[in-house]
C-alpha positions in Angstrom: 0.2 -0.1 -0.1 1.5 3.4 -0.9 1.8 6.2 1.7 -1.1 7.8 -0.1 -3.5 5.0 0.6 -5.4 4.4 3.7 -7.7 1.2 4.4 -11.6 2.0 4.1 -13.7 0.5 6.8 -14.7 -3.0 6.2 -17.3 -4.9 7.7 -16.2 -8.2 9.3 -17.6 -11.6 8.2 -18.1 -13.7 5.2 -21.1 -12.0 3.7 -23.9 -9.6 4.5 -26.3 -10.3 1.8 -29.0 -11.3 4.4 -28.5 -8.3 6.4 -29.1 -6.0 3.3 -32.4 -7.9 2.5 -33.3 -7.4 6.5 -32.5 -3.9 6.9 -33.2 -2.6 3.3 -33.0 0.8 2.8 -31.2 1.7 6.2 -28.4 -0.7 5.4 -25.8 1.5 4.0 -27.0 4.4 6.9 -26.5 2.1 9.7 -22.9 1.2 8.8 -22.1 4.9 8.1 -23.1 5.5 11.6 -21.3 2.7 13.0 -17.9 3.3 11.5 -18.3 7.1 11.2 -17.2 6.8 7.6 -19.2 7.9 4.6 -17.5 5.3 2.6 -16.9 1.5 3.7 -16.5 -2.2 2.3 -18.6 -5.0 2.5 -19.5 -8.2 0.9 -22.8 -9.1 -1.1 -23.5 -12.1 -2.7 -20.0 -13.1 -2.2 -18.4 -9.9 -4.2 -16.6 -7.1 -2.5 -18.7 -3.9 -2.5 -17.7 -0.6 -1.8 -20.8 1.7 -0.1 -21.0 5.5 -0.2 -23.4 8.1 0.9 -23.7 11.9 0.8 -23.1 14.8 -1.7 -19.5 14.6 -2.5 -19.7 10.9 -2.6 -22.6 11.1 -5.3 -20.1 13.6 -7.2 -17.7 11.1 -7.2 -20.1 8.3 -8.2 -21.5 9.9 -11.2 -17.7 11.0 -12.7 -17.9 9.1 -15.7 -14.3 9.0 -15.8 -14.1 6.9 -12.7 -17.2 4.9 -12.7 -19.0 3.1 -15.4 -22.7 1.3 -15.5 -21.7 -1.7 -17.6 -22.2 -4.8 -15.7 -23.0 -3.3 -12.6 -26.7 -4.1 -12.1 -27.1 -7.4 -10.9 -28.4 -10.0 -13.4 -31.4 -10.6 -11.5 -32.3 -7.2 -11.6 -31.6 -6.9 -15.3 -34.1 -10.1 -15.9 -36.9 -8.1 -13.9 -36.6 -4.4 -13.3 -34.2 -3.0 -16.0 -34.0 -5.6 -18.9 -30.8 -6.2 -20.7 -29.1 -3.8 -23.2 -31.0 -0.9 -22.0 -29.8 2.8 -21.5 -29.0 2.2 -17.9 -26.1 -0.1 -18.4 -24.5 1.9 -21.2 -21.5 4.2 -21.1 -19.8 7.3 -22.7 -21.1 7.9 -26.2 -23.5 5.3 -26.3 -25.1 6.5 -23.2 -25.4 10.0 -24.4 -26.8 9.0 -27.7 -29.6 6.4 -26.4 -30.5 8.8 -23.5 -30.8 11.6 -25.6 -33.6 9.7 -27.2 -35.4 9.7 -24.0 -34.8 13.4 -23.1 -36.4 14.4 -26.7 -39.7 13.4 -25.1 -39.5 15.6 -21.9 -40.8 18.6 -24.1 -43.6 20.9 -22.5 -46.0 19.5 -25.0 -45.5 16.0 -24.1 -45.2 16.6 -20.7 -48.7 18.4 -20.9 -50.2 15.4 -22.7 -49.2 13.1 -20.0 -50.7 15.5 -17.2 -54.1 15.7 -19.4 -54.2 12.0 -19.6 -53.7 11.4 -16.5 -56.2 13.7 -15.0 -58.7 12.2 -17.4 -57.9 8.7 -16.2 -58.2 9.7 -12.5 -61.6 11.2 -13.2 -62.9 7.9 -15.0 -61.5 5.7 -12.5 -63.0 7.5 -9.5 -66.2 7.7 -11.0 -66.2 3.7 -11.3 -65.7 3.5 -7.3 -68.4 6.0 -6.2 -69.1 5.2 -2.5 -66.6 2.5 -2.3 -63.6 1.8 -0.1 -60.7 1.5 -2.4 -57.1 1.4 -2.2 -55.1 4.3 -3.8 -52.1 2.2 -4.9 -54.4 -0.3 -7.0 -56.2 2.5 -8.4 -53.1 4.2 -9.4 -51.6 0.9 -11.3 -54.8 0.9 -13.1 -54.9 4.5 -14.0 -50.9 4.7 -14.8 -50.9 1.7 -16.9 -53.6 2.9 -19.0 -51.9 6.8 -19.3 -48.5 4.9 -20.2 -50.0 3.0 -23.2 -51.7 6.0 -24.4 -49.1 8.4 -24.0 -46.7 6.0 -25.5 -48.6 5.6 -28.5 -49.1 1.6 -28.1 -52.5 0.8 -30.0 -54.3 -0.9 -27.3 -58.0 -0.2 -26.2 -58.7 0.5 -22.4 -59.7 -3.2 -21.9 -56.6 -4.4 -23.7 -54.6 -2.3 -21.4 -56.1 -3.4 -18.2 -54.4 -6.8 -19.1 -51.2 -5.4 -18.7 -51.2 -4.0 -15.3 -50.1 -7.2 -13.3 -47.3 -7.7 -15.8 -45.8 -4.2 -15.5 -46.1 -4.1 -11.8 -44.6 -7.2 -11.3 -41.4 -6.1 -12.7 -40.6 -3.5 -10.1 -42.8 -4.9 -7.0 -41.3 -8.3 -7.1 -37.6 -7.4 -8.7 -35.6 -7.9 -5.4 -37.7 -10.9 -4.0 -36.4 -14.5 -4.4 -38.3 -17.7 -5.2 -41.7 -17.6 -6.7 -42.1 -13.7 -7.0 -38.7 -13.2 -8.5 -39.8 -15.8 -11.1 -43.2 -14.2 -11.6 -41.3 -11.0 -12.3 -39.2 -12.6 -14.8 -41.9 -14.1 -16.8 -43.7 -10.8 -16.8 -40.7 -9.4 -18.4 -40.3 -12.3 -21.0 -44.0 -11.8 -21.7 -44.1 -8.1 -22.3 -40.5 -8.0 -24.2 -42.2 -10.7 -26.5 -44.9 -8.5 -27.5 -43.2 -5.5 -27.8 -40.5 -7.0 -30.0 -43.7 -8.1 -32.3 -45.1 -4.7 -32.3 -41.8 -2.9 -33.1 -41.4 -5.4 -36.1 -45.3 -4.8 -37.1 -44.5 -0.9 -36.8 -41.6 -1.1 -39.1 -43.3 -3.3 -41.9 -46.4 -0.9 -41.5 -48.7 -3.5 -40.7 -49.7 -1.3 -37.7 -49.9 2.6 -37.9 -49.1 4.9 -35.3 -48.5 8.5 -34.9 -44.8 9.6 -36.0 -45.0 12.0 -32.7 -45.4 9.1 -30.5 -42.6 7.4 -28.6 -43.3 4.3 -29.5 -42.7 5.3 -33.4 -39.7 7.2 -32.3 -38.1 4.0 -30.6 -38.9 2.0 -33.3 -36.9 3.9 -35.8 -34.1 5.3 -33.4 -30.6 4.5 -35.0 -27.7 3.7 -32.8 -24.3 5.4 -33.3 -23.7 3.1 -36.2 -26.4 4.1 -38.3 -28.3 1.1 -38.0 -31.7 0.8 -36.2 -31.9 -0.7 -32.7 -32.4 -4.4 -32.7 -35.8 -5.5 -32.1 -34.9 -6.6 -28.5 -33.3 -3.6 -27.3 -36.3 -1.7 -28.7 -38.4 -3.5 -26.7 -36.6 -3.3 -23.6 -36.3 0.5 -24.0 -40.2 0.9 -24.6 -40.4 -1.0 -21.2 -38.0 1.3 -19.8 -41.2 3.9 -20.5 -44.0 1.7 -19.7 -42.6 0.3 -16.4 -41.5 3.7 -14.8 -44.5 5.0 -15.4 -46.7 2.5 -13.6 -44.0 2.4 -10.8 -44.9 6.0 -10.1 -47.9 4.6 -8.4 -45.5 4.1 -5.3 -45.3 8.0 -5.2 -49.0 8.3 -5.8 -49.6 6.2 -2.6 -47.2 8.0 -0.5 -48.4 11.7 -1.7 -51.9 10.5 -0.5 -50.5 9.3 2.7 -48.6 12.7 3.2 -51.9 14.3 2.6 -53.3 12.2 5.5 -50.5 12.6 7.9 -49.5 16.2 7.6 -52.8 18.1 7.1 -50.9 21.2 8.7 -48.9 20.9 5.4 -51.7 20.6 3.2 -53.3 23.8 4.7 -49.9 25.8 4.1 -50.2 24.5 0.5 -53.8 25.8 0.1 -52.5 29.2 1.6 -49.8 29.4 -1.2 -47.1 29.2 1.6 -45.1 26.6 -0.9 -46.1 25.2 -4.5 -47.6 21.8 -5.8 -44.1 21.0 -6.7 -42.6 21.8 -3.4 -45.0 19.4 -1.7 -44.3 16.7 -4.4 -40.4 17.1 -3.9 -40.7 16.5 -0.3 -42.8 13.3 -1.0 -40.0 12.1 -3.0 -37.1 13.1 -0.5 -38.8 12.1 2.6 -40.4 8.5 1.6 -38.4 5.5 0.3 -38.2 4.7 -3.3 -35.2 3.6 -4.7 -32.6 2.5 -2.0 -29.4 2.8 -3.9 -27.6 3.3 -7.4 -24.9 0.9 -8.7 -21.8 1.1 -10.7 -18.4 -0.3 -11.1 -14.8 1.1 -10.7 -13.9 2.0 -14.3 -10.2 2.2 -13.3 -7.9 2.1 -10.3 -7.9 5.5 -8.6 -7.4 7.1 -4.9 -10.1 9.5 -3.6 -9.6 11.1 -0.1 -6.6 8.5 0.3 -8.9 5.6 -0.2 -8.0 3.1 -3.1 -10.7 2.3 -5.3 -9.8 -0.9 -7.4 -11.1 -1.5 -11.0 -14.2 -3.5 -11.4 -15.1 -3.1 -7.7 -19.1 -2.6 -7.4 -20.0 0.3 -5.9 -23.3 1.3 -3.9 -24.5 5.1 -3.8 -27.3 5.3 -1.0 -30.0 7.3 -2.5 -32.2 7.3 0.6 -29.3 7.9 2.9 -28.2 11.0 0.8 -31.8 12.4 0.8 -32.1 12.0 4.6 -28.4 13.3 5.6 -28.4 15.6 8.2 -25.4 17.6 7.0 -27.6 18.4 3.9 -31.0 18.7 5.0 -32.2 20.4 8.3 -34.2 18.0 10.4 -34.4 15.4 7.5 -36.7 12.8 9.5 -39.6 15.9 9.3 -41.7 16.4 6.5 -41.5 20.0 5.2 -42.2 21.0 1.7 -40.9 24.4 2.7 -37.4 23.4 2.5 -37.6 23.0 -1.4 -38.3 27.0 -1.6 -34.8 27.6 -0.8 -33.5 24.5 -2.3 -30.9 25.5 -5.1 -31.2 22.5 -7.1 -28.0 20.5 -6.9 -27.9 17.0 -8.9 -26.0 15.5 -6.1 -27.8 16.1 -2.6 -31.7 15.5 -3.8 -31.4 12.0 -5.4 -34.4 9.9 -5.0 -34.3 8.6 -8.7 -30.5 8.8 -9.0 -28.2 11.9 -9.3 -25.8 13.6 -11.7 -26.8 15.7 -14.6 -29.5 14.6 -17.1 -27.9 15.0 -20.6 -24.2 14.1 -20.0 -24.8 11.9 -16.8 -27.3 9.0 -15.5 -29.7 11.0 -13.9 -33.1 9.4 -14.7 -35.1 11.4 -17.4 -38.2 10.1 -15.9 -38.0 12.6 -13.2 -39.9 14.8 -15.5 -42.7 12.7 -16.2 -42.8 11.7 -12.3 -43.3 15.3 -11.2 -45.8 15.8 -13.9 -48.0 13.0 -13.1 -47.8 13.7 -9.2 -48.7 17.3 -9.6 -51.9 16.8 -11.4 -52.6 13.7 -9.2 -52.1 16.0 -5.8 -54.4 18.6 -7.4 -56.8 16.0 -8.5 -57.3 14.5 -5.1 -57.3 18.0 -3.0 -59.8 19.5 -5.3 -61.9 17.1 -7.8 -63.0 14.4 -5.4 -64.3 13.7 -2.0 -63.1 10.8 0.0 -62.4 10.1 3.9 -59.8 7.7 5.3 -60.9 4.8 7.3 -58.9 3.3 10.4 -56.0 1.5 8.8 -52.6 0.5 9.1 -50.4 3.3 7.7 -47.0 1.9 8.8 -44.6 0.9 5.9 -41.2 -1.1 6.3 -37.9 0.0 5.6 -36.7 -3.7 4.6 -39.4 -4.1 1.6 -38.3 -2.9 -1.6 -40.5 -1.0 -2.9 -41.9 -0.1 0.2 -45.5 0.8 0.8 -47.9 1.4 3.7 -49.3 -1.7 5.1 -53.0 -0.7 3.9 -51.5 1.0 0.6 -53.5 3.8 1.7 -57.3 3.1 1.9 -60.0 5.6 1.3 -63.8 5.6 1.2 -64.9 7.8 -1.8 -67.9 9.9 -1.3 
């Protein structure tokens, strides 16, 4: 070891995968506190892993000269949540080029369209459940599956879209599970990829007509850096990288309505315009759990703050922990939307769906869609529907990924 290197804190033991599954979102935070270090080494699935948390650590993690995404995501997540060959696992020019395809959809017009679709679908969904007791999460999955299909331009009617609710949900609900639930998620992804591959082929052969402005058309005809069309499998994976995340916003919808119930004083402040709808939504995304961490691999040997990083080492960045870091957020365990009135918009301290820059980095393009959908959903539930909350279990687990309230927020619609 050179005089410039010091050993980073190392967790003792053969493997800590079971502890990760048990502790979930708090796994990295717990060890950060134990070792009084924002960087430490552990072992997961028999592999050496570096864990990090914090703003400066996020800046390091999203340095494309030091970390790469190729081969970082565990195979089980590629087979369920992410798919193989998608934008999340690309680096450098290939990533920038593919990411531009997604960013081209985040126009004012496209985001307005998805908001209009969301509002219309919520109106129809609520009208179907008048005087009924329902769960917000289940309604949201149905609403957002229909929104995703329409906005993407996939030619399915309402009834056909409904058939895909469980399939798209399984990919993110069961991604981290083992056993039967994991295999269900794999089957759902295989089924969806097969369907979308055929749809891509039919669009290219003009057997099916879709709007040229639609995302499905743009993805079907997208050319890679080599000038060739994406192969049908990769195109299908990228279409699912639109559909699946839109449906996954159901998790945030559930937590948004939970926040409305748990923090009525903040809702009063919202009505009094002490802060904006976007401030409220951003605090939901900061406060409640969503993604636990992001993954990358060390691109080449380097030393940072005297710690050695060896090429190929799997590295986890704690997203939830950074969003609750007391050195970054005042009273991080309090729900306070007003904090976002003063927030300066750093890409490295507020990272609920990943960090870094949008265009040149790996920050999720879907954040624009998330905000658009959640803002119109919050407005709808505050102004356009009457309901009340029956007695229920609103606790949520920090070990379940994704986490949801036990009751999935039950409401009775007037």
